[in-house]
Backbone as a ProteinNet text record, in pm:
[ID]
protein_1_A
[PRIMARY]
MSDSFRIGRLFGITIRVHYLVVVLLGLMLLLNLGRLAVVAYLLLCPIVLLHELGHSLVARRFGIEVIDITFWPLGGMARMRQIPEDSRIEGLIAIAGPAVNFALALLAAPFTLLTGGILWEIAMTFVVINLLMGGFNLIPAFPMDGGRLLRAWLGRRGDWLAATERAVRVGRTMAVGMFVVTLLPGQPFFLSPMLPLIAMFVWWTGRQELLAVRLRHGQRTINIGPFTFVVPDAESEPRDVRARDVPRPPAHPGPDRGRPTTPGGFSPEELRRLERFRGRLGQFPGGDGAPR
[TERTIARY]
1022.2	1140.4	1187.5	1165.8	1215	1135.1	1015	934.3	951.1	1049.8	1076.7	1225.8	1268.5	1409.9	1426.5	1539.4	1567	1617.7	1567.8	1614.1	1685	1686.3	1758.2	1698.4	1738.6	1688.6	1655.5	1553.5	1511.8	1473.1	1536.6	1515.7	1545.5	1641.2	1678	1583.5	1485.2	1385.9	1417.2	1423.4	1450.6	1330.2	1356.2	1251.7	1268	1158.5	1161.1	1052.9	1071.9	975.8	943.7	814.3	770.3	795.1	833.5	862.6	741.3	621.2	501.1	480.7	536.7	527.4	601.1	718.9	796.4	723.6	666.2	592.2	472.5	400.1	283.9	322.8	431.7	478	516.7	583.5	618.7	495.9	391.1	267.9	201.9	205	145.7	216.9	349.8	426	401.1	392.6	373.9	236.3	133.7	-2.8	-32.1	64.6	50.1	-81.6	-97.4	-219.8	-231.4	-127.9	-135.9	-42.3	-7.6	87.6	35.8	-93.5	-147.8	-143.9	-169.4	-167.9	-27.8	73	211.2	253.5	216.3	249.1	184.3	57.5	-12.9	55.8	98.3	162.6	296.9	373.2	502.6	485.9	381.4	355.5	307.3	240	183.6	292.5	407.7	513.8	562.9	605.9	647.7	533.2	410	296.3	273.3	278.2	262.4	374.7	496.9	610	588.6	544.2	521.4	406.9	304.9	193.7	243.6	322.3	371.6	474.5	551.9	644.5	568.7	451.5	369.6	336.7	290.9	264.1	391	498.4	621	685.3	692.5	760	680.1	547.7	466.5	484.2	489	510.3	644.4	748.2	879.7	878.6	792.8	781.5	735.9	661.1	614.5	704.4	822.2	916.9	889.1	805.7	772.4	872.1	928.9	1026.5	955.7	1003.3	952.5	1049.8	1001.6	1088.7	1124.7	1025.3	1051.1	921.7	935.7	822.8	835.6	729.2	733.4	626.1	668.1	574.1	523.8	393.7	337.1	221.4	163.5	67.7	-51	-92.7	-207.8	-169	-44.3	-1.1	127.5	123.3	241.8	202.9	302.8	276.6	398.3	376.1	481.9	470	571.3	570.1	630.8	560.2	604.7	601.2	678.2	663.2	525.5	489.1	355.4	324.3	212.1	168.2	94.9	124.3	54.2	-96.6	-170.3	-316.2	-360.8	-341.1	-366.9	-439.8	-559.1	-639.4	-569.2	-505.3	-439.2	-324.9	-242.4	-128	-174.6	-268.2	-313	-384	-464.4	-534.5	-439.9	-336.6	-241.2	-159.6	-120.5	-46.9	-134.9	-260.2	-350.1	-382.3	-406.3	-446.7	-328.7	-207.1	-89.2	-78.3	-107.5	-96.1	-191.9	-324.4	-416.2	-387.7	-341.4	-309.3	-197.9	-100.1	7	-50.2	-142	-201.6	-278	-358.6	-435.7	-343.8	-234.7	-138.9	-70.4	-34.1	29.9	-65.4	-192.1	-290.2	-306.9	-307.8	-322.5	-202.2	-82.6	38.2	46.4	-3.4	7.6	-105.8	-214.9	-331.4	-299.5	-218.4	-189.5	-124	-46.9	20.5	-78.4	-198.1	-297.4	-354.1	-336.6	-384.8	-276.7	-150.8	-40.4	30.9	-6.2	64.9	-32.6	23.8	-56.9	11.6	-55.9	2.7	33.5	152.6	193.3	212.4	259.2	277.7	143.7	42	-92	-143.2	-119.5	-162.6	-96.4	35.3	107.5	56.1	38.8	-7.4	-148.5	-237.3	-374.4	-379.4	-300.7	-296.2	-243.9	-142.8	-85.8	-191.6	-268.6	-372.1	-480.4	-525.9	-634.8	-591.7	-470.8	-422.9	-418.5	-368.1	-359.1	-497.3	-591.4	-726.1	-792.7	-776.5	-836	-772.1	-639.6	-571.8	-607.1	-606.4	-639.9	-782.6	-876.3	-1016.2	-1044.9	-987.3	-1014.1	-961.3	-846.1	-788.8	-867.9	-955.8	-1038	-1166	-1189	-1304.1	-1284.6	-1386.4	-1368.7	-1364.9	-1270.2	-1254.6	-1125.1	-1135.7	-1017.8	-953	-816.4	-716.5	-668.1	-749.2	-711.8	-711.3	-661.4	-644.7	-776.7	-883.7	-1012.9	-1061	-1032.6	-1069.3	-990.7	-865.5	-785.4	-833.2	-875.6	-935.1	-1062.9	-1141	-1263.1	-1228.9	-1128.1	-1091.7	-1039.7	-962.3	-911.9	-1027.3	-1131.7	-1246.9	-1324.2	-1345.6	-1419.6	-1342.9	-1209.6	-1128.9	-1084.8	-1146.6	-1101.2	-1124	-1213	-1237	-1157.9	-1072.2	-977.8	-1006.8	-1127.1	-1158.1	-1112.4	-984.4	-923.1	-971.1	-993	-1038.9	-1177.6	-1270.8	-1405.1	-1401.7	-1316.2	-1303.9	-1253	-1155.2	-1102.5	-1208.6	-1284.1	-1389.1	-1494.4	-1534.6	-1635.3	-1579.2	-1453.3	-1392.2	-1376.2	-1342.3	-1328.1	-1462.8	-1569.9	-1702.5	-1741.3	-1712.9	-1740.5	-1654.8	-1526.6	-1438.3	-1486.5	-1538.5	-1590.6	-1712.9	-1796	-1911.2	-1864.3	-1760.6	-1705.9	-1644.7	-1580.4	-1520	-1627.3	-1737.8	-1848.3	-1902.1	-1911.3	-1957.4	-1866.4	-1736.2	-1643.2	-1667.5	-1695.3	-1726.6	-1853.9	-1954.4	-2080.9	-2061.5	-1979.9	-1956.9	-1897.8	-1809.7	-1747.1	-1847.7	-1963.7	-2065.3	-2153.8	-2145.2	-2227	-2173.7	-2260.4	-2213.5	-2144.1	-2058.3	-1992.2	-1875.2	-1811.1	-1696.5	-1571.8	-1486.5	-1359	-1275.5	-1195.8	-1122.2	-1027	-973.7	-875.4	-940.7	-1071.8	-1137.4	-1183.3	-1218.1	-1271.8	-1179.5	-1047.3	-960.5	-910.2	-907.8	-846	-935.9	-1064.3	-1152.5	-1165.8	-1181.9	-1186.8	-1058.8	-943.3	-816.3	-807.4	-850.8	-850.1	-946.9	-1062.1	-1160	-1102.1	-1031.8	-970	-861.6	-786.4	-683.2	-745.9	-855	-922.9	-973.2	-1035.8	-1092.7	-983.1	-877.4	-773	-689.8	-639.2	-551.5	-628.9	-756.7	-837.7	-854	-876.7	-889.8	-760.4	-645.5	-518	-489.6	-519.7	-493	-588.1	-712.4	-805.9	-756.7	-705.7	-651.6	-534.3	-447.8	-332.4	-376.7	-478.4	-527.5	-591.2	-665.5	-726.4	-620.9	-513.1	-406.1	-341.6	-320.7	-260.8	-350.9	-480.7	-575.9	-618.8	-539.3	-563.3	-673.5	-698.1	-797.6	-732.9	-784.2	-742.2	-866.2	-848.7	-962.2	-950.6	-1065.3	-1072.9	-1157.1	-1101.9	-1172.6	-1234.2	-1366.6	-1438.2	-1515.9	-1461.9	-1522.3	-1516.4	-1630	-1631.2	-1649.6	-1663.5	-1693.6	-1567.6	-1559	-1448.5	-1505	-1452.8	-1497.4	-1385.2	-1418.6	-1321.5	-1324.4	-1205.9	-1193.9	-1100.9	-1144.4	-1053.3	-936.1	-819.2	-698.3	-615.7	-630.1	-561.7	-412	-361.5	-216.6	-152.5	-231.6	-174.8	-181.2	-246.2	-258.1	-127.7	-83.1	42.2	39.9	153.3	162.5	128.9	163.3	145.4	-0.2	-92.7	-232.3	-318.3	-260.5	-339.3	-383.3	-501.8	-558.7	-472.6	-413.3	-337.6	-206.3	-165.3	-40	-60.9	-187.2	-212	-178.9	-83.6	-42.5	-149.5	-152.6	-243.4	-192.9	-283.6	-239.2	-148.8	-48	42.8	-29.2	3.5	-57.1	12.2	-67.9	-11	16.3	129	160.5	62.8	3	-90.1	-14.4	-87.4	-22.1	56	15.6	87.5	189.2	215.7	314.9	408	518.8	607.8	693.8	720.8	814.1	737.7	800.2	731.6	722.6	621.1	605.3	671.7	699.4	760.5	655.4	680.5	579.5	548.5	423.7	383.8	283.1	223.5	123.7	186.9	100.5	145.9	173	272.3	296.9	194.7	175.4	82.3	117.4	246.8	287.3	249	267.5	229.2	78.6	1.4	-143.8	-185.5	-120	-152.8	-119.4	-8.6	29.2	-72.2	-115.8	-216.2	-346.3	-388.8	-512.6	-499.8	-380.5	-360.8	-378.8	-328.7	-331.6	-448.8	-508.9	-612.1	-747.1	-757.5	-882.5	-877.8	-977.5	-978.6	-997.6	-923.5	-931.1	-1038	-1113.3	-1214.2	-1157.4	-1244.7	-1204.3	-1282.3	-1223.1	-1297.8	-1415.8	-1520.3	-1637.5	-1605	-1497.1	-1465	-1414.7	-1383.9	-1338.4	-1199.2	-1113	-978.6	-882.7	-931.7	-846.7	-764.6	-768.6	-688.6	-747.9	-665.5	-717.3	-787.6	-887.5	-963.7	-934
-2854	-2835.5	-2968.2	-3080.8	-3209.9	-3264.1	-3208.3	-3258.6	-3176.2	-3087	-3005.7	-2984.4	-2939	-2912.8	-2773.4	-2714.2	-2578.1	-2579.9	-2485.9	-2475.8	-2344	-2251.6	-2125.9	-2013	-1890.5	-1769.9	-1665.6	-1586.2	-1479.6	-1360.2	-1245	-1123.7	-1151.6	-1239.7	-1272.4	-1367.9	-1425	-1516	-1658.2	-1751.1	-1890.6	-1951.9	-2023.2	-2090.5	-2241.1	-2307.3	-2450	-2520.3	-2651.2	-2732.3	-2855.4	-2881.5	-3001	-3123.3	-3233.7	-3354.1	-3403.2	-3379.9	-3426.2	-3355.4	-3234.6	-3164.8	-3243.5	-3293.1	-3373.4	-3503.7	-3565.5	-3689.9	-3667.1	-3554.9	-3525.3	-3503.9	-3432.9	-3412.9	-3545.7	-3633.1	-3764.9	-3846.7	-3840.6	-3914.3	-3861.3	-3730.5	-3673.5	-3722.9	-3729.9	-3780.7	-3929.2	-4004	-4148.8	-4184.6	-4108.3	-4136.2	-4078.3	-4001.7	-3944.2	-3866.4	-3766.1	-3687.5	-3588.5	-3577.3	-3488.4	-3369.4	-3313.7	-3204.1	-3081.5	-3051.2	-2930.2	-2937.1	-3055.9	-3070.4	-3047.1	-3101.9	-3084.2	-2938.3	-2874.3	-2732.8	-2647	-2677.2	-2600.2	-2615.5	-2737.9	-2760.4	-2689	-2691.7	-2624.1	-2473	-2419.3	-2275.8	-2236.4	-2328.4	-2298.2	-2262.6	-2327.5	-2305.7	-2160.8	-2101.7	-1960.6	-1865.6	-1900.3	-1813.9	-1812.9	-1931.2	-1939.6	-1863.4	-1876.4	-1805.7	-1655.6	-1602.8	-1458.9	-1414.8	-1497.9	-1467.2	-1453.8	-1551.2	-1548.1	-1437.6	-1405.3	-1292.7	-1161.4	-1151.7	-1032	-1012.5	-1121.8	-1114.6	-1078.6	-1148.1	-1139.5	-1002.1	-945.2	-816.2	-703.5	-712.1	-612.2	-628.1	-753.4	-776.1	-719	-740.2	-685.2	-533.5	-474.9	-327.9	-276	-357.2	-318.2	-373.5	-422.4	-470.3	-609.2	-687.6	-823.1	-920.5	-1006.4	-1103.7	-1215.8	-1246.9	-1359.5	-1475.3	-1585.1	-1699.4	-1771.3	-1810.6	-1878.1	-1886.7	-1930.5	-1961.2	-2107.3	-2184.7	-2328.1	-2365	-2437.6	-2496.8	-2628	-2647.4	-2773.8	-2806.9	-2929.1	-2971.9	-2879.6	-2804.2	-2716.1	-2574.4	-2549.4	-2416.4	-2375.3	-2263.2	-2213.2	-2147.8	-2129.6	-2066.4	-1985.7	-1859.8	-1774.1	-1771.3	-1818.9	-1818.2	-1688.3	-1622.6	-1494.2	-1497.9	-1408.9	-1386.3	-1323.6	-1309.7	-1262	-1127.7	-1124	-1000.9	-915.4	-787.1	-702	-704.6	-689.3	-687.9	-550.3	-527.8	-398.6	-422.9	-366.4	-391.4	-347	-231.6	-181	-272.2	-314.8	-399.3	-534.1	-599.4	-730.5	-719.3	-614.4	-598.2	-581.3	-501	-479	-605	-677.4	-801.7	-903.7	-914.3	-1014	-984.6	-859.5	-825.6	-830	-827.5	-821	-943.8	-1063.4	-1185.2	-1186.9	-1174.5	-1169.2	-1054.2	-939.9	-827.7	-865.3	-941.9	-988.4	-1077.2	-1168.2	-1257.5	-1180.2	-1082.9	-1006	-921.7	-870.5	-793.4	-882.7	-1005	-1098.5	-1137.1	-1160.3	-1193.9	-1079.7	-957.3	-840.8	-826.2	-850.6	-839.3	-948.3	-1067.5	-1180.2	-1184.2	-1112.1	-1119	-1084	-980.5	-950.5	-1065.1	-1151.2	-1261.5	-1365.8	-1371.5	-1466.5	-1423.3	-1295	-1243.8	-1243.4	-1252.3	-1237.1	-1367.2	-1475.3	-1601.5	-1710.4	-1822.2	-1937.3	-2065.8	-2178	-2307.3	-2324.1	-2381.2	-2409.2	-2281.3	-2174.2	-2047.7	-1990.3	-2006.5	-1960.7	-2040.7	-2172	-2256.6	-2213.7	-2186.1	-2145.8	-2012.2	-1914.3	-1781.9	-1788.4	-1862.6	-1872.6	-1944.7	-2050.3	-2122.5	-2032	-1951.5	-1858.2	-1758	-1702.5	-1605.2	-1670.2	-1788.8	-1856	-1893	-1945	-1983.4	-1862.2	-1750	-1630.5	-1578.6	-1579	-1532.9	-1624	-1755.9	-1850.5	-1838.2	-1826.8	-1818.2	-1688.7	-1577.6	-1451.1	-1448.3	-1499.6	-1499.4	-1596.6	-1717.5	-1817.9	-1773.5	-1709.7	-1666.1	-1553.3	-1488.5	-1382.4	-1435.7	-1567.3	-1625	-1599.5	-1548.5	-1513.9	-1636.3	-1725.2	-1846.3	-1832.7	-1775.3	-1755.4	-1889.8	-1902.3	-1796.1	-1770.7	-1798.5	-1760	-1607.4	-1556.2	-1411.2	-1336.7	-1387.9	-1322.7	-1324.7	-1433.3	-1439.8	-1342	-1320.1	-1221.1	-1079.8	-1056.2	-925.5	-905.5	-1013.1	-1003.8	-971.9	-1039.6	-1010.3	-867.4	-822.1	-684.9	-585.2	-611.6	-520.7	-531	-653.5	-670.5	-613.3	-615.3	-568.2	-424.5	-348.1	-210.2	-121.4	-161.7	-82.2	-132.5	-230.6	-269.7	-398.4	-458.1	-582.5	-699.7	-732.8	-831.9	-972.8	-1002.5	-1136	-1163.8	-1070.3	-1089	-1097.6	-1017.8	-1021.7	-1157.3	-1212.5	-1344.1	-1451.1	-1446.5	-1546.5	-1542	-1423	-1411.5	-1457.6	-1422.3	-1464.3	-1616	-1677.7	-1823.4	-1890	-1835.1	-1892.9	-1887	-1773.8	-1763.8	-1863.7	-1877.5	-1971.6	-2115.1	-2151.1	-2286.7	-2310.9	-2209.6	-2221.9	-2244.7	-2171	-2188.8	-2327.5	-2378.7	-2512	-2618.8	-2607.3	-2701.3	-2690.6	-2567.2	-2548	-2614.7	-2612.7	-2679.3	-2829.9	-2888.2	-3031.1	-3061.1	-2974	-2995.8	-2987.3	-2891.3	-2873.8	-2999.8	-3068	-3188.7	-3301.9	-3293.8	-3398	-3374.7	-3254.8	-3224.6	-3297.7	-3340.5	-3411.5	-3317.4	-3376	-3301	-3216	-3249.7	-3172.7	-3206.9	-3108.1	-3138.7	-3232.8	-3316.8	-3421.1	-3363.6	-3240.6	-3186.9	-3120.6	-3088.7	-3026.4	-3129	-3248.3	-3348.9	-3378.8	-3400.9	-3424.2	-3296.2	-3184.5	-3063.8	-2989.7	-2975.6	-2896.3	-2953.1	-3085.9	-3136.7	-3109.5	-3118.9	-3090	-2943.3	-2854.4	-2711.4	-2683.6	-2751	-2731.6	-2772.4	-2886.3	-2930.5	-2833.9	-2780.3	-2681.1	-2556.6	-2507.5	-2387.8	-2412.2	-2526.8	-2556	-2567.7	-2643.8	-2671.4	-2547.8	-2480.9	-2366.4	-2248.8	-2233.8	-2129.8	-2155.4	-2280.8	-2316.7	-2288.2	-2323.6	-2301.9	-2154	-2072.8	-1929.3	-1866.2	-1914.4	-1862.3	-1894.2	-2014.2	-2049.9	-1959.7	-1930	-1843.9	-1703.4	-1649.3	-1515.6	-1514.9	-1618.7	-1625.1	-1626.3	-1698.6	-1702.1	-1565.1	-1495.4	-1362.3	-1265.1	-1290.2	-1201	-1252	-1339.6	-1381	-1481.4	-1565.7	-1670.8	-1805.4	-1907.5	-2042.9	-2125.8	-2237.5	-2319.4	-2458.7	-2520.3	-2658.9	-2734.9	-2840.3	-2921.2	-3043.4	-3059.1	-3175.3	-3234.3	-3342.8	-3401	-3302.7	-3281.4	-3187.7	-3042.5	-3018.8	-2883.3	-2815.7	-2684	-2603.1	-2495.6	-2489.8	-2391.5	-2291.7	-2162.9	-2056.5	-2019.4	-2018	-1987.6	-1868.7	-1758	-1645.8	-1690.4	-1646.5	-1685.6	-1561.2	-1502.5	-1375.6	-1390.8	-1509	-1525.5	-1527.7	-1563.5	-1565.7	-1430.5	-1332.9	-1201.8	-1124.4	-1056.1	-981.9	-882	-864.3	-776.2	-632.4	-590.9	-449.3	-411.6	-511.2	-476.7	-522.1	-572.9	-610.2	-484.5	-491	-372.3	-325.7	-421.7	-377.9	-311.2	-327.7	-266.3	-131.8	-91.1	37.6	148.7	233.9	337	442.6	500.2	609.3	738.5	829.3	958.3	1028.6	1099.4	1165.9	1269.2	1267.7	1365	1500	1604.1	1738.3	1793.6	1857.2	1909	2018.1	2001.3	2101.3	2208.6	2299.5	2409.3	2360.5	2241.2	2193.1	2086.9	2068	1967.3	2034.9	2072.6	2154.3	2076.9	1946.5	1875.2	1817.1	1819.7	1766.8	1614.7	1559.5	1413.7	1359.7	1229.4	1163.5	1141	1181.4	1161.6	1013.7	982.2	843	833.5	713.2	691.8	644.7	616.1	569	687.2	670.3	769.2	749.9	849.6	830.9	711.2	683.5	568.5	437.3	431.2	310.3	288.7	396.1	382.8	333.1	385.5	339.1	191.5	148.4	7.4	-81.4	-37	-113.9	-123.9	-13.1	-16.2	-103.7	-111.5	-195	-342.4	-385.1	-526.3	-564.1	-466.3	-501.2	-435.3	-350.6	-279.7	-138.7	-60.5	78.7	87	178.8	197.6	299.5	270.2	364.8	462.4	530	625.6	599.6	642.4	635.7	732.3	705.5	794.3	941.5	966.4	1106	1182.8	1110	1179.1	1235	1173.9	1228.3	1177.3	1089.6	1043.6	922.7	874.3	756.7	632.3	540.8	421.9	331.1	259.2	167.1	24
1016.7	933.6	873.6	943.9	897.7	779.5	752.5	642.2	515.4	511.2	393.7	379.9	262.8	239.4	179.7	207.5	162	18.8	-63	-201.3	-228.5	-132.8	-152.5	-71.8	-104	-36.8	-142.7	-114.8	-204.4	-119.8	-148	-67.2	80.5	103.7	240.5	310.1	238.6	296.2	250.2	343.1	310.6	239.5	129.5	52.5	72.9	111	139	57.7	35.8	-38.7	43.7	61.9	133.1	43.4	105.5	28.3	-50.1	-0.9	-70.2	-204.1	-219.1	-347.1	-454.5	-422.2	-517.1	-547.4	-444.1	-464	-556.5	-536.4	-618.7	-764.1	-789.5	-925.9	-989.6	-913.4	-965.3	-1001.2	-918.9	-948.9	-1075.2	-1095.9	-1216.3	-1340.7	-1334.5	-1448.6	-1468.4	-1357.5	-1365.3	-1421.2	-1379.8	-1424.9	-1562.5	-1617.9	-1751.4	-1764.5	-1676.8	-1673.7	-1788.7	-1868.8	-1983.7	-1970.9	-2085.9	-2090.1	-2017.4	-2034.1	-1974.5	-1822.2	-1764.1	-1618.7	-1563.8	-1632.4	-1587.5	-1601.6	-1714.2	-1733.6	-1625.4	-1592.9	-1490.5	-1355.3	-1324.8	-1195	-1187.4	-1296.9	-1297.3	-1291.4	-1354.5	-1345.5	-1206.7	-1139.3	-1007.9	-907.1	-917.4	-818.2	-815.5	-929	-922.2	-889.1	-928.9	-896.2	-745.8	-684.5	-538.6	-469.1	-520.7	-460.7	-464.7	-578.2	-589.5	-498.4	-487.4	-396.4	-252.6	-208.3	-70.4	-49.9	-153.6	-142.5	-125.3	-188.8	-168.5	-21.6	44.2	187.8	265.5	232.5	312.7	305.5	185.4	170.6	236	231	301.4	451.8	499.7	643.3	687.8	609.2	646.2	644.2	559.8	558.1	693.8	768	900.7	1011.4	974.2	1073.5	1126.4	1058.3	1102.2	1039.8	1120.9	1071.7	997.1	876.5	798.3	815.4	871.2	899.7	771.1	692.4	564.8	485.3	360.1	273.1	234.9	254.2	228	126.5	21	-73	-14	-18.9	24	-68.8	-61.1	-164	-184.5	-83.3	-98.6	-140.1	-169.3	-211.2	-144.2	-72.7	-4.1	125.8	210.9	341	381.9	414.2	466.7	618.6	686.1	833.2	882.7	973.5	1027.2	1178.7	1237.5	1380.8	1405.5	1527.4	1561.1	1496.3	1422.8	1358.3	1460.8	1470.9	1567.1	1545.6	1653.2	1644.5	1597.2	1469.9	1408.5	1276.6	1260.7	1141.3	1014.3	1019	899.3	856.8	952.6	919.2	865.3	936.6	888.9	754.9	736.6	610.5	492.5	509.7	400.1	370.1	473.8	451.5	380.3	421.7	363.7	218	183.4	47.2	-49.7	1.3	-86.6	-176.1	-122.1	-202.3	-320.2	-298.6	-412.3	-508.4	-456.5	-545.1	-642.6	-595.5	-684.1	-793.7	-757.9	-857.6	-964	-922.6	-1021	-1109.2	-1052.5	-1132.4	-1235	-1195.5	-1288.9	-1401.5	-1367.8	-1471.5	-1570.4	-1521.1	-1607.7	-1700.3	-1648	-1730	-1835.8	-1803.8	-1897.7	-1999.1	-1973.6	-2061.4	-2207.7	-2237.5	-2378.8	-2453.5	-2384.8	-2452.7	-2503.3	-2444.1	-2494	-2628.1	-2661.9	-2790.1	-2897.1	-2853.9	-2948.9	-2979	-2913	-2930.6	-2973.5	-3010.8	-3051.3	-3010.8	-3029.4	-2999.6	-2852.3	-2825.8	-2687.9	-2607.8	-2673.6	-2601.9	-2557	-2642.6	-2602.7	-2484	-2486	-2374.4	-2244.1	-2252	-2130.5	-2079.9	-2171.7	-2130.6	-2072.5	-2137.9	-2088.9	-1953.9	-1939.5	-1812.4	-1701.9	-1733.6	-1636.3	-1589.1	-1683.1	-1648.2	-1562.7	-1603.9	-1532.4	-1390.2	-1374.4	-1241.5	-1149.5	-1201	-1117.3	-1077.7	-1172	-1140.1	-1037.6	-1056.5	-962.1	-824.4	-819.7	-690.8	-618.6	-691.2	-628.7	-579.4	-661.1	-620.8	-508	-515.7	-413.1	-277.4	-276.2	-148.7	-84.2	-158.8	-101.6	-37.7	-45.8	25.5	174.7	245.3	387.1	478.3	453.1	533.6	613.7	731.8	816.6	846.3	833.7	819.4	677.1	575.2	440.5	430.5	318	304.8	322.6	262.2	277.6	421.4	492.7	634	718	684.7	758.1	727.6	604	573.4	653.7	667.6	747.9	893.6	949.9	1088.5	1102.6	1005.3	1011.4	1014.1	935.5	933.8	1064.8	1115.6	1241	1360	1352.6	1464.4	1453.3	1364.8	1342	1463.1	1556.2	1677.1	1796.5	1774.4	1878.3	1950.5	1936.5	2007.3	1921.1	1932.3	1844.3	1876	2002.3	2040.2	1982.9	2000.1	1945.3	1792.9	1729.6	1583.9	1537.5	1609.5	1573.7	1590	1698.5	1722.1	1610.8	1570.4	1464.4	1330.4	1301.2	1175	1169.9	1282	1286.3	1263.9	1321	1298.4	1150.9	1086.6	942.3	865.4	904.4	837.8	849.8	964.8	982.3	895.3	880.9	791.6	647.8	606.7	472.4	456.1	560.5	553.8	533.1	606.1	586.4	444.2	393.1	256.5	154.7	178.9	87.4	84	200.9	204.3	125.6	139.7	70.1	-80.6	-125.7	-269	-331.1	-258.7	-313.3	-333.5	-268	-283.6	-405.2	-464.5	-581.1	-703.8	-793.9	-914.4	-1011.9	-1094.3	-1200.5	-1156.9	-1043.2	-997	-1078.5	-1112.7	-1179.4	-1092.8	-1157	-1084.6	-981.4	-1005.1	-912.6	-791.4	-800.4	-686.6	-583.3	-627.5	-535.3	-418.8	-441.6	-325.8	-260.6	-334.5	-282.5	-183.5	-216.1	-130.4	10.9	29.2	167.2	244.3	177.1	244.4	283.9	194.2	227.1	341.1	340	447.1	582.6	584.9	710.2	754.5	658.1	690.1	751.3	691.5	743.3	884.9	908	1039.8	1144.2	1113.8	1213.4	1243.5	1139.8	1163.9	1223.6	1185.5	1248.3	1397.2	1433.7	1575.1	1650.3	1591.1	1657.5	1678.8	1578.8	1594.3	1696	1700	1799.8	1940.7	1962.1	2093.2	2129.9	2032.1	2059.1	2097.2	2027.4	2059.8	2197.9	2231.4	2364.1	2474.1	2452.2	2551.8	2567.1	2454.8	2462.7	2538.2	2534.1	2599.7	2736.5	2794.2	2931.7	2949.2	2849	2862.1	2834.3	2898	2866.2	2837	2769.4	2728.5	2786.5	2809.7	2855.4	2754.2	2696.4	2598.9	2666.5	2656	2706.6	2589.7	2535.3	2417.3	2302	2232.4	2120.1	2161.6	2294.6	2341.7	2394.9	2374.5	2424.4	2515.9	2639.3	2735.9	2760.9	2758.7	2781.3	2929	2991.1	3133.3	3150	3211.8	3236.8	3322.3	3288.1	3359.4	3383.9	3501.8	3530.9	3528.3	3565.2	3572.2	3434.7	3331	3196.5	3128	3189.9	3128.6	3144.6	3041.6	3050.4	3164.6	3230.7	3345.5	3311	3189.1	3158.7	3135.1	3140.9	3122.3	3239.3	3348.8	3465.4	3539.2	3593.9	3657.6	3773.4	3847.2	3964	3927.5	3801.8	3760.2	3691.6	3671.3	3606.6	3704.9	3672.9	3768.6	3787.8	3906	3935.5	3871.4	3840	3786.1	3887.1	3839.5	3932.2	4018.3	4147.2	4239.6	4224.5	4220.1	4208.5	4348	4367.4	4500.7	4542.3	4659.3	4711.4	4788.2	4847.2	4920.3	5040.6	5096.3	5213.3	5178.5	5048	5007.7	4908.2	4955.2	4874.4	4777	4806.1	4717.1	4598.6	4480.3	4361.2	4368.1	4303	4297.5	4172.1	4175.8	4060.1	3952.9	3828.2	3722.7	3707.4	3678.6	3658.1	3545.2	3530.6	3426.4	3296.2	3200	3070.1	2978.1	2890.8	2787	2675.3	2588.9	2475.7	2389.6	2368.8	2288.1	2355.8	2489.7	2562.1	2557.5	2567.5	2557.7	2419.4	2314.3	2179.8	2163.9	2225.3	2216.3	2289.8	2407.3	2481	2402.2	2341.2	2264.6	2141.3	2085.2	1967.1	2000.6	2115.6	2150	2239.9	2310	2406.9	2381.4	2281.1	2256.9	2314.6	2279.9	2322.9	2473.2	2535.5	2679.4	2713.9	2821	2865.4	2966	3036.1	3137.9	3264.8	3376.3	3500.7	3494.1	3570	3563.8	3587.7	3661.7	3690.9	3571.5	3461.4	3340.4	3352.7	3440.2	3456.8	3350.6	3262.3	3153.2	3188.1	3311	3347.4	3284.1	3229.6	3164.5	3262.5	3210.1	3293.1	3252.6
[MASK]
++++++++++++++++++++++++++++++++++++++++++++++++++++++++++++++++++++++++++++++++++++++++++++++++++++++++++++++++++++++++++++++++++++++++++++++++++++++++++++++++++++++++++++++++++++++++++++++++++++++++++++++++++++++++++++++++++++++++++++++++++++++++++++++++++++++++++++++++++++++++++++++++++++

């Protein structure tokens, strides 16, 4: 919070700007990079805001609290409380941002045919930025939007931890690819510094989210040099999913037991919640339906 300042609220969501964004704009003006570069940067801010609002408003539709939206040099970030481990919810939240960009490009496209001069430049720049932002965010580099869509698809059967691990591995491959691309000749001046920074962001934030998911699923990690070892940790596993806390099916009163027993077991809603966060539950070999 100390590295950004608040500029207002929109739809009840606090909007913040990182100090480096102001510094970057000042450098662009100081270096006299040209009118088109300044126009593109100024257009980028509302486009990024609308992109992040797409994520945020869909998240609030599912009852997820949005803490704030922050502009920073690599774009924007909507901070939310923990998103449920649900493929449908994560998929809809992730696709909302790029969908906003493609919708904006479609709406602005007619203006490129009806205007000229500076207005044509602004309209064309607006369309190009939206297409690039929407397309780039769909790259399956977790935790970018495309990477979250990949995790949502991999986790559709309930194994969220395995889905996260696979999505992070794909994201790391994409991050290495971004570094390689910057070494190729003939790169635009704005891609050379940006792609390595995005690659580092993908690698670091993907690692952090994977650690958080592992902790939620009762695992802890030990780092030895460049290697990470996963260690099962029963004490960190939530109480409502430990095997010893799973209630036995209620006993039915037999002919020699006249008093009724107290109902027990999980309700259908509780079972659905467990499957959402822990994966699909099996059954005991006897087929009595009790969760395993």
